[in-house]
N, C-alpha and C positions, 0 to 999 in steps of 0.2 A: 406569324403571330409575334408581337413585340415581347421583349424580355420582361418588362414589368408585368404584363398579363400572365406570362408563363410562371413568373415567381409567385404571383398570387394563387394561381391554380395549383402549383406545386405545394405550397404551404397548406392550403385547405384540403387538398387531396390526401396529403400525408396524415394530417390530423384525423380525417374521416376514416382512413384505412386502419389507423392505430385504434381509433375509438370502437370499431366493430370487431376488434380482436385479432387483426392480421399481424403476424410476427413482423418485427421491424425489418428484418432482412428481406422478406418477400415484398413488404410494402415499398421499401426503397427501390428494389429492382423493378417493380411495376411502374413506379413513378419515373424511373430512369428512361424506360421505353416511352412512356407518355410524353416526357419532355422532348425527346428526339422527334416524335411525331408532331408535336405542337410547333416545333421550330422549323423542321425541314419538310414536313408533308401535312400541313394543317388541313388541307382540303379533304384528306382521307377521313378525318374525324366527322365531317358532315356528310360525306358521300362514300361509304365503304366500297361502292362498285368501282372506284378508281384504283383499287389495289393493283399494284404492279406497274403503275405508270409514273410514280414519283421517285424522288431521289433515294428514299430508303427502301421502298418495296420493289423498285424497278431493278435494283442491283443488290440483292440480299448478300450480306457478308462483306460489302464494300462501302466506301464512303463514310458518312458519319457513324454508321453502326460499328465501325472498327474500334471506336472509342471504348466500347464495352469490354471486349476481350482484352484489349490493350491495357485498360486500367485494372481489370480483375486479375489477369494472368501475368501481364508483363511488369506491372508496377508494384503489386502487393504480394500475391500468393507465391511468387518465386523468390521473394526476398529471403535471404539466408537468416536475417535477424528474427524473422517470424517464427522460426523453429524454437527460439528461446521461450516462447509463451507456453506451449504444452510441457516443456521441461520444468519451468517454474511451477506450473500447476501440479505436475506430478510430484515435485519436491514437497509442495505444501500438503498434498494429499497423504504422502508418507508421514509427514510430521504430525498431521492431525490424527492418524490412525495408530501411530506408535505411542509409546509412553514417554517420548522425549520431552514434549511440551508439558505434560503433567509433572514430571520430575523437575523441570525448570521452574514451574510455578511454586513447587514445594520449597526449592532452594531459595528463591527470592523471598518467600514468606518467612523463612527462618530469620532473615536479617531484619525484616520490617514489621514483624507481628506485634511488637510492643509500641509501635508508633500509631498515633491517632490517624485514622484513615489509611493505615498501612496496607491493608488488603487492596483498597482501591488504587493506591500508588503502585503496588506490585502488579496489579492488572495492567496498568498503563505501561509500566516498564516492560512487562512480558509482551505486550502488543508491539512495542517498538522493536524488540528483538525479533519477534515473529515477522514483522514487516521487513526487517533488514535481511531475513533469510529467504523469503519467498515472494513478497509483494502481492499476495492474493488476499482480497478483502473478505469475501464470504466465508472462507474457511477459518479466518481469525475470529470473526464474530461468533460463529458456531462453537469453536473451540473454547473461547473465553466464556461463552454462555454455559457450556457444560462444566467447566472447571471452576470459574470464579463466581458466577451468579449464585449457585447454591450456598457457597461458603459465605458470601456477604449477607445473603438473606438469613442464613442460620445464625449469624452473629449480630443480627439486629440492625444492619445498615439500612439507611433510607432507601426505599425501593427505587425512587426516581434517580438518586445518585448512582446506585449500582447499575441500573439500565443504561444511563447516559455514559458512564465511564466505559462500559463494555463496548458499546456501539461506536462512540466517538474514537476511542483508542483502537478498536478493531478495524476502523476505516483508515488508519494511518498508512496502510500499505499503498494507498493512492499516491502519497507524497514521498515516503522514504524509499530510496533505492534498495533493491531493484524493482521499481514500480512498473507494472505492465502498462499502466496508463501512459507513462513516459515513453515506454518502448513503442507503443502504437503511435503516439504523437510524433516521435522522432522519425518513425518509418514513413508516415504520411507526409510530413513537412520536409523530409530530407535534412533534418537537424541531427547533429551529433548526439547519439544516445548517451555516450560517456560524459559529454559536457552537460547534458540534462541531468544525469545522475549527480554530478558534482554540484551543480547549481541548486539542486533540490535538497541537499543535505541540511543546510542551515535552516531554511524555511520549515522543513519537515520536523526537525528536532525542536525548533522554536514552537511549533504548534503542540508537540508533545509536552514541552515544558509548560506552556500555558495551561494545558489540562491538569498537569500535576500541581501547579501553583493554585489553580482553582480548587482542587481537592483539599489542599492544605489550608487555604483560607476558609473554605466552607466548613470543614470539620473543626477548625479552631473556633470559629464563631458559633457553630451549632454542634457541640460534641455529641448530642443525642443522635445525629445523623450517622455517626461512625463510632459506636462503642468499642472500647478495647476488649480483646477476647476474654481477659480475666473478669471484666465487669459483666459481660453477658453470661459467662459460665456461672459466676457467683449469684446472679439474679435468678437464673434457671434452677440452680441447686436449692436456693432459698425457697422457691415456689414448691419444689418437690418435698423439701423437709417439712413444709407447713401442712402436708397432707399425709394421711396414714393409709389411704386406700389406693395405692398405686397399682396399675395394671402391670402384667409381665413386660409389655413393650416399654412402659414408662420406667420400670426398674432397670431395664437394659439401657435406656437412654441416659438415666442418672449415672449408671456405672461408667458409661462412655464419657460422660462429662467429668466425672471424678478422675478418670485416667488422663483425659486431656488437661485437666487442671494440674495434675501431678507432673505431666510432661512440660507444661509451661513453667512451672516453678523450678524444674531441674535445668532449664535452659540458662546459658550464661546471660548476664545482664551488663548494661553500661559499657565501661571501658574494656572489660574482658571480651564482650561480643565484638567490639571494634578491633581489638587485637587479633581475634580469630579471623575476622574479615580481612585484615591486613595480611595475615599469614596465607590465607587462601589466594588473595590477589598476587602475592609474591610467587606462589607456585605457578599461577597462570602466566605471570611475567617471565618466569624462568623458561617455561615451555615456549613462549613466544620468541624470546631472544635466541633460544636454541634452534628453533625453526629458521629464523632469519640468518643465523650463523651458517647453518647447513646450506641454505639457499645461496648466500654470497659465496661460500666455498665452491659450490657446484658451478656457478657462473664463471668464477675466476679460474679454477683449476681444470675445468673441462674445455677451456679455450673459447667459450661462447662470447665473452667480452672482446677478445682479440679478433674474432671472426666477424663481429658486428661492425658494419661500415658506418652506422649511425652512432647514437649515444650508447654508452654502456648501460647495463641493466641497473635500474633504480635500486639503490641500497645493495648492489651486487658486486661492488669492486673490492679490491684487496684491502683498502683502508677500513672498510666496514667490517671485514672479518675480525680485525682486532677490537673494534668498538663493541661488537656483539659478544665477543668472548669475555671482555671486561664486564659488561652488563650481566652476563650469565654468572660470572664468578661472584659479583656483588650479591646477586640474588641468592646464590647458594650459601654465601656467608651469612646473610640475613636468616636464611632458613635454619641453619645449624646453631648460630651463635646469638641470635637476637630473639627470634620467635620460638626456637626450640623444636625438636622433632615431635614431641607430644602435641603441642599446640598446632603445629603445621598439619599433623595428621587429622586432628579434630576439625580444624578449619576446612580442610579438604573434604572431609566427609559431609560437612554442613553445606558446602557450596558446589559440590561436584556436578550437580544437575545443571549448572550453568555452562559447563565445559563443552558439551556437544553443540549447543547453539553458537558459542563463540567460535568453535572449529568451523561450523558451516558458514558463518558470516565471513570468517577469514578466508575460506576457500573461494567463496563467490566474489566478494568485494576485493580480496587480496589479489586474486588472479586477474581481475579487470584492471585495477589501478597499479598493480605491479608489472604490468606489461606482458604478462604470461599468455593470456588468452583474450578473446573478444567476449562480447555479451553472450552469444549463443553457447560457446564452449564453457563459459563460466556457469551457465545454467545447468549444462550436462554434468559438470564436475560437482555442483552443489547437490543435484539429485543423487549422484553416485555416493557422495559423502554421507547423505542422510541414510541411504540404504545400507552402507557399510556399518554405520553406527547402530542401526537397527539389528544387523546381523550380530555385531559384537555384544549387544544387549540381550540377544536371544529372542528378539521380537519379530524377526523376519519370518515370513511364511508365505506360501502361495496365495492364501486368502488376502493377506495384506497387499501384496503386489497387484493381484487381480482387482480388488476394490479400488485401489489407487489409480490403476489404469482406466477403469470404467469411469471414474469421476473425471479423469483427465480428458477422456474421449468426449464426454458430454459437455464439459465446460469449453473445451477447444472448439467443438462443433458449433456451439452457440456463437462464439466469437467469430469464427470463420464465416458463417452464413451472414451474420450482420455485416461483417467486413465486405463480403462480396456485394451485397445489396447496396450498402452505403457508398462503396467505392464506385460502383456503376452509376449511381445517382449523381455523385460529385463530378464524375467525368462528363456525364450528359449535360449537367447544368453548366459546367465550365465551357464546353464546346458551344453551348447556346448563348454564351456571353453573360451568364448570371453574375459571377463574382466581379467582373468589371463593372457591370451595371450597379451592383450594390456599393462597390467601392467609390465609384464616381458620385453616386447619390449622397453617400455619407460625407466624403471629403468635400464635395461641392456645396454641402449645406452650411459650411463655414462655422460649424459648432466648435467650441473650445475643445482642445485635445482630450482633457480629462473627462469632459461630458461624453465624448464619443466612447472612451474606454469604459466609463461607468454604465453607459447604455449597453455595451457589449456584456458587461458583467451581469446586468439584470436579465438579459436574454439567456445567458448561460445558466444562471440560477433558475430561471423559469423552466427552461428546457430540461435541466437536471432533475426537476421535480416530476417529470412525466416520461423521460426517455433514458435509456441506458447510456452510459458514458461512451461506449464504443460507437454508437450511432452519432453522438454529438461530436466526437473528435473527427469522424469521417465526413460529416455533413456540414458542420458549422465552421470548424477551424480552417478549411481551405478557403472559405469566404472571408473570415475575420483577419487571418494572419496577413494577407497582402495589404489590407487597410492599415493595420498596425505598423507595418513596415514603411508605409508612406507618411505616417505622422511625424511631426518635428520632434526630434529626440529631446530637445531642451524643455519641451512642454509635457513630457511623460513623467509623472510623479511630482512631488513637492521638494524633495531633498535629493541632491546628487543627480548625476546624469549617466545614463546607460551608455556603454560602449556599443557602437553600431553593430558589431558582430554578435552582441548578446541579446538583441531585441527578440529574436525568435525563441531563444532559450528562456528569457524572462516571461514571455507570454505563455510558453509551455508550462512553466512552474505556476503561473497565475491560473491557468486553466485547470491544473491538477488541484489547486486549492479550492476552486469552484466545485470540482467534482467531490471533494471532501464534504462540502455542504450538501451536495445532492444525495449522498448516501443516507443522510438523516432527514431530508426534506419530505414532509407529507405532500401528497397522499401515497406516493409510490416509493418512498425511501427504502431501498433494498435492505439496509441494515436492520430495519424493524422486522421485516419478514424472516431474515436469517435468524434473529434472536427468538422470534415467536415460535420457530420450529423446534426449539429446545427449551423454552421457558416453561415454568410451571403453569398449569391451566388457569390459575386465578389472575395471571398477568395478561391483560388484553392489549390489543394493538393501540388502543387509546392511551393506556398507561405507558406504553413504550414511547409513543410520540410525545407524550407529556414530559417524559424524562429527558428528551432530546433538547428542549428549549434552551437551557443555559449553555449547552455545548455547541449549538448552532451559533449562538452569540460569540462564543470563543473563536469558532472557525471564521466568522466574519471579521473579528478583530485581527486575526492573523492575515486574512486576505487584504484588509486595509493597510497593514504594514507593508505588504508587497506593492500595493498601489502607491503608497505615499513615499516609500524609499526603495525604488526599483534596484539600485546597485547592491542590495543585500545579496542578490543571487550571484554577484560577480566576485564575492570575497574569496572563494576557493578556486575560481576559474583561472 
C-alpha cells in the first residue's frame, strides 16, 4: 500500500477511534500496528487466512515489528530525563496541597491591593512564579481557581476578566521553564533541554507581560471591571446600613467587612509601602549574596575549581568571593543605616510569603544554570526543597505525601501511556516512509516558506483544540520538524535571521506557544475543565470559554511575535 493511502487511513482511523472515546494512548498504539500491516503485509487485511506467511506475521518479533519495542523502550522510556516529569509533578502536588502558595498570594496581595486591577495582576504574577517552580499547568489553574477566583468575585471584578486571567496565566507553565512540554519536545527531537529552557525565558515572560499590560489597560479604561477593595467594601457596608432587618449571617458579614476595612486603613500607603518593599527586597538580596558567597567559597577552598579540567564553576572563583562579600556588606549597611531595623522587620513580615517560592526557583533553576546538576537532579532537589519547607512550616504529614504521590502516579501514568502509544505510532509511520512523504509533498509544492509555517501553525492550533499536547508533540513534531529544518533560513520570519543551530529550538518554543492557545481553545480546552472543577456552580463552561476570548487573542499576538522575529529566542542563548 502506498504511503499516501496509509496517511489518509491513519488520519481517518485516529479521528474515528478518538471520536468513539478510545484513549489517545491506545488509539495510537492500535494505529501503529495497523500502519505496519498496511505497509508490510497488506494482503492479510483482505485475507486473514494468510496469517503467518508475511513479513510481519511470519517472523513475529523480528523485522519491521522491532520498531515498536525499539521506539518505546529504547528511545523514550529508558531516557534518564523522563524521570524529571514525575518529580516536577510531585513538587507541584506538594505546593498545591501545602499552604505555601496561599501565603505567597497573600504576600503579593499586600503590595498591590490598592492598585486598580491589583488582584488580577497578583494572580498573573503568582502564576509566573508557580510556573517557574514546577511547570505543571492543571495544578496551577485549580490552585488559582481556589485562591484567586473567590477573592476577585467577592470584590466585584468582572467575571470574564477573572476567569480569563486565571486560565491564561495558569497555562504559563507551558512556556516558562521548567516546562514539561519543553522536556518532552527535547526528549523526542533530541534537542538540548537546557537550551530550550533558555530560549523560552523571554517569550514566556513576554506573554506574561502582555497579560499584565492587558489587565492594566482594561481596568484603566473600564474601572468598573476591577473595583478597588475599599470601594467594594464601602458599597457593601452602605447597602447594609440602609437596612434594619439584617439576618445573623448578614450581621457577621458586615462585621467581617468592617474588620477588613480597618485592616486596609491601617496598612501603609504610598512611599512608605514602597520603602517597606525595598527593605524586604534588601533582605532577600542579602540572603542571595550570602548563598553565592558560600557557594564560591566552597568551590574555591574545596579544590573543585583546581580539579576541574574544564572551565571553573560559574561565579565560583576566588574573585567572586570578594564581590559577593562586598555586596552582602552593602546590603547589611542598608538594612541597619538606611531602612532601619523596625522597617526591615515590618517589610519582612509583609513579604515573607514570597521567600519559599524564591528558594524553590533558586534551587531548581540555579542548580541547572549554575552547572551543579542536570534537569532530572534539579527536579528532585526542587521536590525535596518543597517538602523541607512544608516540614519547617509544620504542614508536612503522611496524608500530604500520600495525596501528592497518588496525584503524581495518576498524572504520570496518563503521560506515559500516551507516550507509549504515540511513540509507537510515530515509529511505525516513520518506517513506512510517512515523514519523508509529507516533507517531499510540502517542500515540492514550492509554497513560500512563511506560508508553509503558517499552514503548520493552523494544523497545530486545530489539533490542539481536540488533542492533548503529549499526543501532538509525539505525533506531529517528528513530521513537521524535518520539514522546518529543510526550509531556507533567510525566509523564516520577517526580521532577523536564525542561527542554523537554533532552528529546532525556535520551533520548539513556537510549538509551546501554540500549546498555550490549545489550553484555552474550545471545545476541549483543558483549562476550562480544570477551572470548572473548582468554580462556583453559577459559572458554566460557556461563561468560562467566553472569558477566554481576549486572552486567546493575546496568545496569538505573542505567537505572531515569534513568527515575525524568530531571533528573539536567541537573545539568551
